C-alpha positions, -999 to 999 in steps of 0.1 A, spaced: -292 332 858 -301 307 835 -318 317 803 -346 298 787 -351 285 754 -373 306 735 -399 275 728 -406 278 762 -413 313 769 -445 330 765 -450 368 767 -489 381 779 -495 416 772 -530 431 783 -540 458 801 -565 436 822 -545 424 852 -575 394 860 -564 385 825 -532 381 827 -532 360 862 -553 333 844 -531 332 815 -503 327 829 -514 308 855 -528 281 830 -495 284 808 -472 278 842 -490 242 841 -485 238 810 -448 238 822 -440 275 804 -424 301 815 -443 335 812 -431 369 812 -464 397 820 -465 434 805 -492 452 813 -489 479 782 -473 480 750 -444 498 765 -432 472 790 -443 441 763 -418 465 741 -390 464 764 -388 424 778 -392 417 740 -363 439 731 -344 414 761 -364 382 750 -372 354 729 -405 344 729 -420 318 715 -460 328 714 -467 367 720 -506 367 731 -512 406 721 -545 424 738 -545 455 710 -569 478 732 -543 491 768 -524 522 778 -496 536 766 -484 518 738 -515 495 724 -517 464 712 -514 483 673 -483 499 687 -464 473 693 -470 452 663 -458 485 641 -423 488 662 -414 448 655 -428 452 619 -397 430 608 -383 424 644 -401 405 658 -400 363 649 -425 351 674 -463 336 662 -485 368 680 -515 359 684 -551 387 692 -568 385 720 -600 402 717 -633 420 721 -661 414 698 -659 454 701 -623 446 686 -630 428 651 -635 454 633 -602 472 642 -585 438 637 -591 443 600 -571 470 598 -541 450 603 -519 433 579 -523 393 585 -490 388 574 -481 404 610 -507 380 632 -508 345 636 -545 342 657 -569 356 670 -589 346 701 -627 364 711 -629 372 742 -642 351 765 -620 328 758 -618 294 775 -583 296 791 -571 253 790 -582 256 754 -563 295 746 -529 269 764 -534 247 740 -534 269 715 -501 287 730 -484 252 732 -495 244 698 -478 280 683 -447 272 704 -449 231 689 -448 251 650 -427 276 657 -399 246 668 -412 220 638 -401 216 602 -423 236 572 -441 204 569 -448 192 611 -456 226 617 -481 228 583 -498 192 598 -499 214 641 -515 245 616 -540 229 599 -552 210 634 -555 246 648 -573 258 621 -603 236 624 -602 239 668 -628 270 682 -601 297 673 -598 317 646 -567 312 633 -537 317 604 -506 307 615 -473 314 591 -449 288 583 -416 296 599 
């Protein structure tokens, strides 16, 4: 099996099958390779096997939740993590270390705008720090709350 470059691979982690399928469809149309996980346990297994340009992560899921994924990946993950949350999850986000999260997207979301954010995050990972800073500034001006760490 031919491996996919990490800059083109995205992991979607959400227990809602409708959201997983929607995001997978939109991101595949953007020429990205997409892996999906329905909970944190599946996500951790995939993260051990693959490198990802971006990880889209729900917080509240069965088995291992988003908090557990972030905790277990504390030092191992180099992929940007973007949380996809409901309004009820906003207070929970404040409990997370902002150094471990690269962005937050609120549900409901515009799938095309979210795809733009994912593509931009993937671009940031493959750019020089100066280029990454410029892309981060453009994202931050958009409809999503995004705080992105430079590579």
